[in-house]
N, C-alpha and C positions, 0 to 999 in steps of 0.2 A: 504493500500500500504506500502511495506517495505521501511523504510527510507534509503536514500543514505548514505553510510559509508564514513566518512571523517576522515583522520588522520592528525593531526598537529604535525610536528616534530620540536621540539625546542632544541637547543644545550645546553643552560644554561638559567635558569630562575632567573634573578636577583630579589632581594627583591623589587626593584622599578625601573621603566624605561619605556621608550616609547613603546618598543616592548612588554613588559609585560602588559602594559595598553591596547595595541591593542588586545593581546590574551584574556585578561579578558573580554573586551567589546565584542569581536567576539563570545566568548563562551556563554556569557549571551544572546546575540542577537539571535544566531542560534542553541543553544544547544537543544532546544525542537524540532526544525524542522528537524535536521539531527541526525544520529547516529554518534556522534563525539567523537574522542579519542585524547587526548594530550599525546604524548610520549616525555618524558624529563627525562634524567638520573639525572640531577642536579637541584633539586627544593626543597625548604624548605617544611617541613610538613605543616606549616601554609598556604602557597600558594597552595599546593596540595589539602588540605581540602577545601579551598575556591573555587577552580576551579571545584572540584568534585561535587559541587552543580549543575553544568550545563553540564558537560561532564565527560566521563571516563578519568581517569588519570593513565598512566602506567609509573612507575619509573624503574622497572626492566623488560626489554623485553627479555624473555627467549625462545620465539618461534615465528615463522613468524606470521604476522598479515595482513589480506587482507582488502582492501578498494577500493572504487571507485575512490577517489581523495586523493592524498597526497599533503599537502602544507608544504613546508619547510619554517619555519617562521623566521629563523635566518640566518645570513650570514655564520656562521660556521655550519658544519654538523657532527653529530655523525655517522661516517661511519659504525660502528658495528650495530647500530640500523637501519640505512637507508637500509642496505642490507637485513634486515628481513621484510621490508614493501613491500607487493605485491599490486601494484596499477594499475589502468587503465589510469589515467591522473596524471600529476605531475606539480606543480607550485612552484615557489620560490618567497618569498617576498623580495622587495628591499626597505629598510628603510632609507638608508643614501644617502647623497650627497657625492659620491665617489671621486670626484675631490678634495673636501675639506678634506675628511677623509684620503686620501693618504699622507697628510702632517703629520699625527699622527700615522698611522698604516700601516705597510708594509705587507698588506694582498694581496695574489695572488688569482685572480679569478680562480675557478675550477668548471666546469660544471659536474654535477653528472649523468646526463642523457641527451643525445642530443635532446630528445623530451620535455625537460623542457620549460614551458612557464613562463614568469615573470610578477609579479604584483608589481608596484611601488606605494608608498603611496603619491607621489606628482609629479608634473611635473618636479620639481627640481631633484628629485631622478631619474626619467626616463631619463632626458637629461644627467645627469652625468654618468649613466650606459651605455648609447649609446656611450658617448664620451670616456670613459675609457676602456670599454670591448666589445663594438660593439654588444650589445644585446638590443633589444627594449623590451618594456613592456607595459601592459595596466595600466592606472592610476586609482586606486581606493583609495580615501582618507581614512585615518584611521577612524574607527567608534568611534563616540563620545557617551558616555553613557548618555542617556536621561531619565534614571529611576528617578522617583521622590519618595521621602519617605514621609510617613505620619508623621514620628517622627524620630529625630536623637538624639541618646544618647551617652554620653561619661562617662567613669570612669577612675580615676587615683588611683590605689589601690594596696596594697600588697596582692597577692592572697593566703593568708593563710586561715586556716579553718574558723576563726571567721569573715572573711570579706564578707561572704554571697554568694559564688559562686552558691550554690544550689538554693538560692532565685533568683539569676540572671537568671538561666536556667528556673525557673518557669515563670518569667516575659516574657521571650522569648516564652514560650509555650502559654501564654495568647495572645500575639501578633499574633502568628500563628493561634490560634483557632478563633480569631475574625477578621482575615484577615487584620491585620494592617501591612503596609509596613514600615519597620524600618531598621535602621543601628545602631549598637552599637559598638563603638570603646572602647576597654579596654586597657589602658596603665599601665603596672605594672610588678613587679617581680612575678615569678611563681614557687616557690619552690616545689609545689605539682604536677606540670606537668599537670595542667588543659588544656583542649583543647577548641578551638573555638566551639561555639554551636549556632545553628540557624543562625541568622544574627549578632550574637555577635562575634567580631573578636578580638583575643588577640594580643597585640603588646608589644614590648619591652618598658620599662618605658622611659618617657621623663621628663626632668627637666622643671620647671616653666610651668606646664600644663595650668595655667590661661591664657597664651598667646594664646591658641587655643580654649578655652572654648566657645568663642562667636560664633563659627560656629555650635553649637549644641542647641537643644531645652531644654535639661535637663542634669545636672550632676547627676550621680546616685551613691549612696553608701548604700548598703543594709546589713550593718554589724550586727552581734549579739551584739557587744558592741563597743562604741567609747566614750572616755572621752572628746576629743576635735577634731572634724572632720575638719581637715584643708580644704579639698577640698569643703566641704559644705559652709564654710564661704568665701573661695576664689571665688566660683561660685556666691554667692550672691553679693560680691563686684564687680564682673564683669557683674552683671545684668542678670545672668542666673539662672533660677529656679532649684530646686533639687527634686529628688525622693530619699527618705531615709526611714529607719526603725525607730521605736520609741526609739532609744537610747536617754539618758537624754537631751543632749543639743539640739537635734532635736526637742523634744517635747516642749522645751522652745522657740525656735526661728523660727520654721517653722509653718506657718499657711496655712492650706489646701486652695488651690485656690488663695492664695495671693503671696506666694514666693516659692511654691512647693507643694508636697503631701507626707504625711507620710503613708507608706505601712505597713500593719501588719506583725509581725514576721512570722506568719503562712502562709502568702501570700494567704489568702482566699479572693480573689477579684472577683467581679462580672463583667459582661460585661459592666454595667453602670460605674463601677469604671475605667475600662480600657479606655472606650470611653471618659470619663471626662478628664483623663490624656492627651489623644491625642488631643481632640477638644477644651480644655480649658487650654491652656498653659499660665501660669501667665505672665503678662507684668509688666513693671515698677518696676522690682525687684531691690533692693539695700540693702546695709548693710554698716554701718560705725562703726568701732571699736573705742571706747572711753575709756580713762583713763588708758590704759595699759602702755604707756610711763611713766606716772607719778608714777605708782606703782614700775616700775623698777628703776626709778631715786631715789625713796625713799630707796630702798634696797641698791643701789650703792653709797649712800652718804659716 
């Protein structure tokens, strides 16, 4: 049976926000069940790539598109794009408490099709839309993401050639091959313009990454070379094991299965290796740096 065609029309896709979380969760939940397309002129490449795992993403709409259902997912509407969507049914999402929002935003309600039906994300949103604009809606709460991961990884790294991006891709390939559900957040500068790969998502760098390490199973650094790997030691300090390559200080301080795993430079790993990483995450990891203050004080006499 041919899948029903759904078009989601979004005016602007913020890097983060409640509407954007709804869209991502909606696409993940229903992307396989329907022939779904997100139409959005203003969306970052990172977000477009992430959503394209689940649905078609159109940034430049140059010709009419036909669908069974069009869902306007934002309060603002891109009129040029809207006029090119040929639909049988149309809905518009109501995400806000419009009585409260009117204090901050002088938005004037405009109905784009008299046949539009409305979907509110809460009873609060529904009641405010009736009160302010005399339009009723059906209430469907925002979809919460229930996806569970077998493993959660994070890296804090400068994405230059020696930092191991190709190895990172190979590790993603292993996870896919052996059906490991994972997420890998990579925070760092990206002068070579690398792109997200698999479930590895590239983000802008953040300072003091050790503040968020605790939410992950491993901190990963697959460099060709590192003389002192800050994030490796910061991870151990914060009781998080690491996945590293055999650069010298990793071979000194990392013990397989105790505080992390050392992966070979050639990334020749077996299914047993991958399953060990996933199923035997080291516990009770710790590291204490000793003697450094005293060395500096000696120099600074």
